[in-house]
Structures are given as C-alpha cells and as structure tokens.
C-alpha positions as semicolon CSV with decimal commas, in nm:
position;residue;x (nm);y (nm);z (nm)
1;M;-5,969;8,711;7,589
2;P;-5,603;8,613;7,570
3;K;-5,565;8,247;7,432
4;N;-5,363;8,126;7,727
5;R;-5,588;8,248;7,986
6;R;-5,678;7,988;8,232
7;L;-6,042;7,951;8,329
8;P;-6,103;7,960;8,699
9;T;-6,139;7,616;8,854
10;R;-6,488;7,536;8,976
11;R;-6,712;7,237;9,058
12;S;-6,901;7,142;8,744
13;N;-7,214;6,919;8,685
14;I;-7,040;6,752;8,390
15;F;-7,046;6,404;8,552
16;A;-7,420;6,396;8,627
17;P;-7,515;6,212;8,301
18;K;-7,244;5,948;8,362
19;R;-7,390;5,859;8,698
20;K;-7,730;5,794;8,537
21;A;-7,576;5,567;8,272
22;A;-7,390;5,374;8,539
23;T;-7,712;5,316;8,726
24;T;-7,871;5,184;8,410
25;R;-7,578;4,951;8,347
26;L;-7,599;4,822;8,705
27;T;-7,966;4,746;8,661
28;L;-7,899;4,559;8,336
29;A;-7,617;4,366;8,495
30;S;-7,842;4,268;8,782
31;M;-8,105;4,147;8,541
32;V;-7,852;3,949;8,341
33;F;-7,722;3,791;8,660
34;L;-8,073;3,701;8,768
35;G;-8,134;3,548;8,426
36;F;-7,826;3,328;8,463
37;V;-7,945;3,220;8,806
38;L;-8,289;3,126;8,675
39;A;-8,139;2,947;8,376
40;G;-7,909;2,751;8,602
41;L;-8,201;2,658;8,821
42;A;-8,399;2,537;8,522
43;I;-8,103;2,331;8,403
44;S;-8,054;2,179;8,745
45;L;-8,423;2,091;8,762
46;N;-8,398;1,936;8,418
47;F;-8,131;1,697;8,541
48;M;-8,314;1,600;8,857
49;T;-8,478;1,261;8,886
50;P;-8,859;1,263;8,892
51;D;-8,849;1,213;9,267
52;E;-8,611;1,507;9,318
53;T;-8,827;1,730;9,096
54;Q;-9,136;1,641;9,292
55;S;-8,950;1,703;9,616
56;S;-8,849;2,047;9,498
57;I;-9,204;2,130;9,401
58;E;-9,329;2,013;9,737
59;R;-9,072;2,237;9,918
60;G;-9,189;2,535;9,719
61;V;-8,849;2,621;9,579
62;P;-8,831;2,838;9,270
63;G;-8,967;2,653;8,968
64;D;-9,278;2,525;9,140
65;N;-9,458;2,486;8,806
66;V;-9,166;2,389;8,584
67;A;-9,297;2,036;8,526
68;Q;-9,636;2,178;8,436
69;D;-9,478;2,402;8,175
70;Y;-9,358;2,097;7,963
71;L;-9,697;1,933;7,934
72;P;-9,874;1,958;7,600
73;Q;-10,095;2,265;7,579
74;V;-10,442;2,124;7,528
75;E;-10,785;2,245;7,612
76;G;-10,928;2,107;7,930
77;P;-10,741;1,940;8,217
78;A;-10,376;1,868;8,155
79;Q;-10,298;1,504;8,071
80;A;-9,975;1,313;8,120
81;C;-9,786;1,166;7,820
82;P;-9,884;0,800;7,761
83;P;-9,624;0,559;7,903
84;V;-9,416;0,349;7,662
85;N;-9,535;-0,019;7,657
86;A;-9,211;-0,215;7,644
87;A;-9,389;-0,549;7,589
88;Q;-9,581;-0,409;7,294
89;A;-9,266;-0,259;7,146
90;E;-9,090;-0,594;7,175
91;A;-9,389;-0,774;7,021
92;D;-9,383;-0,531;6,728
93;L;-9,017;-0,608;6,671
94;L;-9,080;-0,982;6,686
95;R;-9,392;-0,973;6,464
96;E;-9,350;-1,200;6,163
97;P;-9,393;-1,032;5,826
98;E;-9,715;-1,098;5,636
99;L;-9,688;-1,383;5,386
100;V;-9,834;-1,353;5,037
101;R;-9,928;-1,662;4,833
102;M;-9,954;-1,643;4,454
103;T;-10,106;-1,954;4,291
104;D;-10,128;-2,044;3,922
105;T;-10,129;-2,363;3,717
106;V;-9,837;-2,509;3,528
107;K;-9,878;-2,438;3,157
108;S;-9,771;-2,663;2,871
109;G;-9,402;-2,600;2,807
110;D;-9,332;-2,458;3,152
111;T;-9,001;-2,555;3,314
112;P;-8,842;-2,471;3,650
113;T;-8,636;-2,206;3,469
114;T;-8,938;-2,031;3,313
115;L;-9,133;-2,044;3,640
116;L;-8,851;-1,918;3,863
117;D;-8,688;-1,671;3,626
118;G;-8,663;-1,335;3,801
119;H;-8,691;-1,495;4,145
120;L;-8,375;-1,705;4,156
121;S;-8,051;-1,692;3,962
122;L;-7,993;-1,955;3,696
123;G;-7,731;-2,119;3,917
124;D;-7,972;-2,134;4,213
125;I;-8,241;-2,289;3,992
126;Y;-8,001;-2,561;3,875
127;S;-7,890;-2,618;4,235
128;L;-8,252;-2,652;4,355
129;C;-8,338;-2,899;4,077
130;D;-8,032;-3,107;4,156
131;E;-8,089;-3,119;4,533
132;I;-8,460;-3,195;4,510
133;R;-8,439;-3,467;4,245
134;D;-8,463;-3,762;4,485
135;V;-8,773;-3,616;4,652
136;Y;-8,947;-3,507;4,330
137;P;-8,781;-3,423;3,996
138;L;-8,892;-3,075;3,890
139;D;-8,851;-3,167;3,524
140;K;-9,163;-3,384;3,572
141;L;-9,397;-3,088;3,627
142;K;-9,738;-3,160;3,475
143;A;-9,946;-2,905;3,287
144;G;-10,262;-2,812;3,474
145;Q;-10,124;-2,880;3,823
146;P;-10,134;-2,593;4,078
147;W;-9,802;-2,416;4,150
148;T;-9,774;-2,168;4,440
149;M;-9,504;-1,909;4,520
150;I;-9,483;-1,773;4,876
151;Y;-9,338;-1,426;4,940
152;S;-9,229;-1,233;5,249
153;D;-9,156;-0,862;5,196
154;S;-9,135;-0,929;4,819
155;A;-8,872;-1,199;4,872
156;L;-8,946;-1,555;4,750
157;I;-8,927;-1,783;5,055
158;G;-9,120;-2,094;4,952
159;L;-9,276;-2,302;4,677
160;E;-9,558;-2,557;4,664
161;Y;-9,647;-2,791;4,378
162;E;-9,941;-3,034;4,381
163;I;-9,804;-3,364;4,250
164;D;-10,153;-3,515;4,230
165;A;-10,487;-3,490;4,409
166;S;-10,350;-3,633;4,734
167;E;-9,988;-3,517;4,767
168;R;-9,786;-3,197;4,725
169;L;-9,421;-3,091;4,719
170;V;-9,322;-2,820;4,970
171;V;-8,996;-2,621;4,933
172;A;-8,871;-2,371;5,193
173;M;-8,582;-2,134;5,123
174;T;-8,371;-2,067;5,433
175;D;-8,042;-1,894;5,506
176;S;-7,873;-2,235;5,515
177;G;-8,019;-2,361;5,186
178;Y;-8,328;-2,545;5,066
179;E;-8,561;-2,760;5,276
180;F;-8,811;-2,979;5,095
181;R;-9,056;-3,259;5,159
182;R;-9,361;-3,438;5,018
183;E;-9,673;-3,420;5,231
184;P;-10,044;-3,507;5,206
185;I;-10,271;-3,230;5,082
186;P;-10,497;-3,124;5,371
187;Y;-10,869;-3,163;5,305
188;E;-11,186;-3,116;5,502
189;V;-11,366;-3,452;5,476
190;E;-11,740;-3,514;5,506
191;T;-11,894;-3,862;5,496
192;V;-12,227;-3,867;5,310
193;T;-12,485;-4,123;5,200
194;L;-12,615;-4,086;4,844
195;S;-12,904;-4,271;4,682
196;G;-13,040;-4,285;4,330
197;L;-13,264;-4,466;4,080
198;I;-13,149;-4,579;3,737
199;E;-13,346;-4,426;3,452
200;N;-13,124;-4,463;3,148
201;S;-12,767;-4,505;3,274
202;L;-12,559;-4,497;3,588
203;F;-12,388;-4,179;3,466
204;G;-12,719;-4,000;3,415
205;S;-12,855;-4,105;3,754
206;V;-12,541;-3,992;3,937
207;L;-12,550;-3,655;3,762
208;K;-12,919;-3,614;3,847
209;I;-12,851;-3,628;4,221
210;G;-12,595;-3,351;4,187
211;E;-12,277;-3,559;4,187
212;N;-12,013;-3,591;3,916
213;E;-11,908;-3,869;3,682
214;D;-11,619;-3,982;3,900
215;L;-11,865;-4,130;4,148
216;A;-12,027;-4,334;3,870
217;V;-11,687;-4,470;3,770
218;R;-11,607;-4,558;4,130
219;L;-11,934;-4,745;4,171
220;A;-11,889;-4,928;3,842
221;N;-11,538;-5,037;3,940
222;V;-11,659;-5,178;4,273
223;F;-11,938;-5,386;4,116
224;A;-11,762;-5,459;3,785
225;Y;-11,722;-5,827;3,875
226;D;-12,098;-5,886;3,903
227;I;-12,268;-5,625;3,684
228;D;-12,216;-5,526;3,324
229;F;-12,320;-5,161;3,340
230;F;-12,429;-5,153;2,977
231;R;-12,597;-5,488;2,921
232;D;-12,738;-5,560;3,268
233;L;-12,895;-5,232;3,380
234;R;-13,272;-5,192;3,399
235;T;-13,498;-4,895;3,467
236;D;-13,565;-4,857;3,843
237;D;-13,248;-5,038;3,945
238;S;-13,116;-4,846;4,245
239;F;-12,795;-4,770;4,429
240;N;-12,679;-4,640;4,765
241;V;-12,328;-4,533;4,845
242;I;-12,150;-4,414;5,160
243;V;-11,855;-4,208;5,047
244;E;-11,620;-3,935;5,167
245;K;-11,640;-3,596;4,997
246;K;-11,331;-3,376;5,015
247;Y;-11,327;-2,997;5,038
248;R;-11,055;-2,731;5,025
249;E;-11,144;-2,389;5,161
250;G;-11,512;-2,477;5,122
251;D;-11,488;-2,591;4,759
252;F;-11,559;-2,952;4,657
253;S;-11,233;-3,123;4,555
254;G;-11,337;-3,480;4,476
255;Y;-11,429;-3,803;4,645
256;G;-11,228;-3,978;4,910
257;T;-11,274;-4,336;5,023
258;L;-11,584;-4,522;4,908
259;L;-11,667;-4,694;5,237
260;A;-11,970;-4,904;5,143
261;A;-12,230;-4,938;4,870
262;S;-12,527;-5,140;4,751
263;F;-12,661;-5,190;4,399
264;T;-12,994;-5,349;4,322
265;N;-12,993;-5,490;3,968
266;Q;-13,289;-5,679;3,820
267;G;-13,426;-5,745;4,169
268;R;-13,099;-5,870;4,319
269;T;-12,902;-5,655;4,562
270;Y;-12,523;-5,662;4,572
271;Y;-12,333;-5,521;4,869
272;A;-11,979;-5,390;4,896
273;Y;-11,790;-5,308;5,217
274;R;-11,435;-5,180;5,221
275;F;-11,214;-5,359;5,475
276;T;-10,842;-5,366;5,550
277;D;-10,720;-5,686;5,717
278;S;-10,447;-5,721;5,978
279;K;-10,183;-5,759;5,705
280;G;-10,277;-5,427;5,545
281;N;-10,460;-5,575;5,245
282;T;-10,762;-5,368;5,140
283;A;-11,052;-5,501;4,933
284;Y;-11,430;-5,492;4,899
285;Y;-11,638;-5,775;5,043
286;D;-12,006;-5,864;5,052
287;Q;-12,198;-5,883;5,380
288;N;-12,077;-6,241;5,436
289;G;-11,708;-6,163;5,393
290;R;-11,677;-6,296;5,037
291;P;-11,458;-6,075;4,819
292;L;-11,624;-5,899;4,530
293;R;-11,312;-5,948;4,326
294;K;-11,341;-6,239;4,085
295;A;-11,089;-6,399;3,854
296;F;-11,229;-6,195;3,561
297;L;-11,405;-5,865;3,518
298;K;-11,742;-5,877;3,345
299;A;-11,607;-5,651;3,068
300;P;-11,289;-5,457;2,981
301;L;-11,496;-5,137;2,941
302;P;-11,750;-5,051;3,212
303;F;-11,968;-4,820;2,998
304;S;-11,993;-4,926;2,637
305;R;-12,234;-5,064;2,379
306;I;-12,186;-5,406;2,224
307;S;-12,178;-5,337;1,852
308;S;-12,112;-5,693;1,743
309;G;-12,145;-6,019;1,932
310;F;-11,965;-6,354;1,939
311;S;-12,027;-6,540;1,611
312;M;-11,858;-6,811;1,408
313;N;-12,015;-6,682;1,084
314;R;-12,031;-6,303;1,058
315;K;-12,010;-6,090;0,744
316;H;-11,705;-5,869;0,782
317;P;-11,804;-5,499;0,750
318;I;-11,492;-5,411;0,545
319;L;-11,391;-5,732;0,365
320;G;-11,751;-5,803;0,263
321;F;-11,751;-6,181;0,313
322;S;-11,845;-6,400;0,606
323;R;-11,590;-6,537;0,846
324;P;-11,576;-6,626;1,216
325;H;-11,586;-6,343;1,469
326;P;-11,500;-6,513;1,796
327;A;-11,502;-6,184;1,986
328;I;-11,718;-5,915;2,145
329;D;-11,699;-5,567;1,990
330;Y;-11,754;-5,278;2,231
331;A;-11,831;-4,943;2,068
332;A;-11,681;-4,654;2,266
333;P;-11,527;-4,311;2,202
334;T;-11,165;-4,291;2,095
335;G;-10,942;-4,264;2,400
336;T;-11,165;-4,461;2,639
337;P;-10,935;-4,653;2,878
338;I;-10,922;-5,033;2,832
339;S;-10,875;-5,251;3,141
340;A;-10,709;-5,590;3,173
341;V;-10,987;-5,826;3,281
342;A;-10,753;-6,037;3,498
343;D;-10,399;-6,055;3,633
344;G;-10,149;-6,181;3,379
345;T;-9,840;-6,130;3,165
346;I;-9,836;-5,944;2,835
347;A;-9,740;-6,191;2,560
348;E;-9,783;-5,948;2,266
349;A;-9,800;-5,570;2,230
350;G;-9,765;-5,442;1,875
351;Y;-9,928;-5,357;1,544
352;N;-10,051;-5,547;1,239
353;N;-10,276;-5,454;0,948
354;S;-10,575;-5,650;1,071
355;Q;-10,578;-5,597;1,449
356;G;-10,408;-5,258;1,449
357;N;-10,254;-5,181;1,787
358;H;-10,326;-5,487;1,996
359;V;-10,231;-5,655;2,325
360;R;-10,252;-6,021;2,423
361;I;-10,235;-6,119;2,791
362;V;-10,177;-6,469;2,927
363;H;-10,366;-6,550;3,250
364;A;-10,369;-6,837;3,495
365;N;-10,542;-7,172;3,429
366;G;-10,499;-7,163;3,049
367;Y;-10,687;-6,838;2,978
368;D;-10,564;-6,557;2,751
369;T;-10,732;-6,237;2,629
370;T;-10,671;-6,009;2,330
371;Y;-10,758;-5,638;2,290
372;N;-10,758;-5,500;1,931
373;H;-10,777;-5,169;1,739
374;M;-10,631;-4,951;2,018
375;S;-10,555;-4,588;1,941
376;K;-10,244;-4,615;2,158
377;F;-10,086;-4,820;2,435
378;A;-10,080;-4,721;2,799
379;K;-9,746;-4,643;2,961
380;G;-9,563;-4,963;3,055
381;T;-9,759;-5,183;2,816
382;K;-9,493;-5,399;2,656
383;K;-9,412;-5,764;2,601
384;G;-9,320;-5,943;2,922
385;A;-9,476;-5,685;3,157
386;K;-9,691;-5,803;3,447
387;V;-10,037;-5,648;3,470
388;K;-10,297;-5,640;3,744
389;Q;-10,668;-5,686;3,698
390;G;-10,828;-5,352;3,618
391;A;-10,503;-5,189;3,506
392;T;-10,526;-4,965;3,198
393;I;-10,336;-5,128;2,912
394;G;-10,444;-4,903;2,623
395;Y;-10,714;-4,680;2,477
396;V;-11,001;-4,737;2,235
397;G;-10,929;-4,653;1,872
398;S;-10,988;-4,765;1,515
399;T;-10,646;-4,882;1,397
400;G;-10,626;-5,183;1,161
401;L;-10,941;-5,308;0,986
402;A;-11,207;-5,107;1,170
403;T;-11,500;-4,894;1,055
404;G;-11,503;-4,680;1,371
405;P;-11,366;-4,659;1,723
406;H;-11,432;-4,977;1,918
407;L;-11,260;-5,254;2,112
408;C;-11,253;-5,605;1,969
409;F;-11,218;-5,826;2,279
410;R;-11,132;-6,195;2,250
411;M;-11,088;-6,471;2,506
412;R;-10,948;-6,822;2,474
413;L;-10,918;-7,122;2,704
414;N;-10,629;-7,354;2,621
415;G;-10,612;-7,197;2,275
416;K;-10,984;-7,241;2,194
417;P;-11,203;-6,931;2,149
418;I;-11,477;-6,890;2,412
419;N;-11,758;-6,637;2,450
420;P;-11,657;-6,394;2,728
421;L;-12,024;-6,320;2,803
422;Q;-12,084;-6,684;2,893
423;L;-11,790;-6,711;3,132
424;K;-11,907;-6,794;3,481
425;S;-11,761;-6,585;3,760
426;I;-11,484;-6,758;3,951
427;P;-11,494;-6,632;4,311
428;A;-11,182;-6,553;4,508
429;D;-11,116;-6,696;4,854
430;P;-11,333;-6,552;5,138
431;I;-11,194;-6,342;5,419
432;A;-10,995;-6,541;5,678
433;A;-11,196;-6,668;5,974
434;K;-10,975;-6,486;6,224
435;E;-11,052;-6,157;6,048
436;M;-11,431;-6,200;6,059
437;P;-11,496;-6,045;6,406
438;A;-11,311;-5,727;6,309
439;F;-11,483;-5,723;5,969
440;K;-11,833;-5,756;6,117
441;A;-11,766;-5,490;6,378
442;E;-11,635;-5,244;6,119
443;I;-11,922;-5,283;5,872
444;A;-12,206;-5,301;6,127
445;A;-12,310;-4,934;6,107
446;Y;-12,270;-4,918;5,729
447;R;-12,464;-5,239;5,684
448;A;-12,760;-5,119;5,889
449;Q;-12,768;-4,794;5,695
450;L;-12,748;-4,958;5,352
451;E;-13,007;-5,223;5,428
452;E;-13,249;-4,955;5,549
453;H;-13,205;-4,770;5,220
454;V;-13,259;-5,091;5,024
455;R;-13,583;-5,156;5,210
456;S;-13,696;-4,800;5,134
457;A;-13,606;-4,843;4,767
458;S;-13,829;-5,150;4,743
459;L;-14,128;-4,924;4,813
460;P;-14,288;-4,728;4,523
461;R;-14,078;-4,420;4,450
462;T;-14,056;-4,189;4,155
463;E;-13,746;-3,980;4,203
464;T;-13,386;-4,006;4,317
465;S;-13,286;-3,885;4,659
466;V;-12,980;-3,750;4,832
467;Q;-12,926;-3,792;5,205
C-alpha cells in the first residue's frame, strides 16, 4: 500500500474506554463531595452548644448518633463522663501542705550555727540571733533541752525550743521576716490524790506508790518548817497529797501545782493548803490559816544524816585533838544542793584552809548562819547578795579540813553559837482576816478529802495506797 494513502474515514469505537473512565471519575468525585459534606456536618455539630446538639438529634438530622460516638467504649450501658467539681478543685488548690516536725535534743557544744547549718545561710543565722535576743538569746541554749525544726515541702518554716519545763520559744519564718514569741508549753493536766505509809524514808515510800523522787522533794519542801525528814520520821508515819500530774501526748511529764497535803509524823498531823491572796501572794497555810513558813527551816538539807552533833568538846577527826564543834554536820553526797535556812544577806563567800568553800549569811534579829566545805557555790552567791529562804546557795563537798562530803552548819545569835536543833520555830503572821472567807471556801473540798484520808490512815493498814 502506498505510504500516503489515506484510510477511509469511518466511525470508530476508540472513545468507548474513555467514557467508562469518566464515569468512574464522576463517581469518585461524587463520593469525595459527599465526604466533604459529612465532614462539614460533623464539624458544625462539634461547634454546637449542648442544647443545639440535642435539638439536632431530636429533629433527626444527619448525625443522630454523633454524641453517642464520643462516649467511652465500655461494656454494658454507656455512662456519661463525670462532671468536674469546681469546689473540690478549688479546695485542692487551697489545701495547705503537710507539715513535718523533726525533734532532737540540744547536745553539748551545739550552737545556733551548728543546728541551722544547711537550713539557713550564715548571714540569716546571725540576723535571727540578733533579732531574737531580747525575747530569748539563742547563745543560751542548754544541752538536753528539746529542739524542733518544722518543714513544709522540705523548706524550713519554723523552730521551737523548750526553755524549761513550762515555757518554750516559737520562731516562724515568713516572707516578711522572722516572727517569734515565748509561750507556755501545753500540757494535759490531771488532779490526783496519792497516799502512802513511811517504811524507811519518804523517798522510798513515794517510789513504792509508783511516783518519782520529785514528789518527795516537793512534799519535803512544803513541810520543811515543821519536820526534819531525816531525824523526825518514824515507821508508819503517813502522807496524803493532792497534786496535778502533767502529760504530753499521753506521756507523764512531771508534777504541776501541789494543791494540798497532810503529813502525820509521830502521831501529829500537819496540813498544808496552797492559797493565793487578793494581792497575788501565794503560800501554804494550815487549816486555820496560819502560814507554814517559819523564820527558819528545820535544816539546810531535807534528806541527810547527822554525822556529828553540836558539842563544845569534840575530838577533831583530822587534827586528832579535842576542840569545840559548835555545829551540826550533815553527811550527804557531793553536789547535794544546800538551802539558806532564812532570808538574809551574804556577809562572806570564799575559801580558807579550814572551812573550804563557805558562806555566811546575816539574818534578822541578830541571827547568822554559816555553811562550810561546799564543793562549789551556786550562781549569784557572792558577798552582799540578798537571798531568800530556801534558795540554793551552794553544793555539798569536802573542801577544807573534811574527811568526806558533808555540810558543817553553824548558827549564832548575837555572835554566840547556838544549837540549830534546839531553835524553836518562830511562826510568821497568819492570813489576813479579810482573806479568810475566800481561803476557807477554796480549801473546803481539799480539806474534807485530806481529813477523810487521815481518818482512814489511823486504822490498821499494812500497805501504801494510790487513789
């Protein structure tokens, strides 16, 4: 066939496949369009308010079950998401962080710097010590006293230090600086009545009824004007005491106020009632309003043995020859506190080879007393100092010419030696007449209770009791 020959023109089926492809493309386009429509509907539903969505569902428009589709897929009936509790959320935000308290005791050699190192900078420690000095100087921390650090989220926000058994120092650290104060230590207080019989000593009897030695000391101090607790005690003497017991977090923490007591010694009963008059003066009185306090204590040591009595011709245990011993020697352990037997002024406080460390006190009405062989002086004991009856002026020792620890106690009247054991008690003035109604009303319940115990003690009994 010649190359340039034209083929006859005729209708061909060449376009048939193209029509089929077009149909397919139209179908795909329709589906894409429908997808956009559905997507737009879903988006519009997503932006509707809950009320609008519900309205659409109720009208039966497309997307009837759209809301249902976003619920969690769980077995069983579909459940709605729990609502957000705005009040709870706000409470969680306002919740105070948990506080942590770490308590230890101050050790010998501790200082504010050693205790606070790592918690405060050195400059902040110096600043705290300077600011707090007038309330309580931190350089006076005592070994053995509790010291507490308070933390919030590991940050130190407060300090507490127990100054003594009744008071503590509280320090708060705020954004504006330090806040500090002294406050009473909170205790739970229980008032109890305790009773006991003397077998060998007051100490032993108090321990037998489950109490500690501090109660024995308190009792001895109350009746020290009338009873010598070494020389005068007898088997089957008895005592009753109404006293406060203090507790912290359920643990016994010591005795509070001794409210009333009785002590039967050699058949005679002594009573003591604590009373504060309208002027704020507090003292112990007997049932008739006479003060127990006398001009002189019976002895400068409440629990001690007389190792040598008053004599004008005694052989000296060291010198070996006889000479006057116008004194009473009380044997007691080294360090036992020595009390001034009456108010007075210290005329001498020093050392010599014979008396060792000694103190001489001048009292009213021509009396003076001397206390020899002390191991050391109490704080504030110096010439010219005023002392109160019962105040500790020094401690038992064996300085000077002494064979062992004891107190050599001497008393003079107008310069002449007298036997302290023969000194008659000089009573103080009774309670004022205008105070008597208040006194009788206050002691009435205590008196009835004590007298009932005394009557019971007069009956045959063989063991101590606690009530």
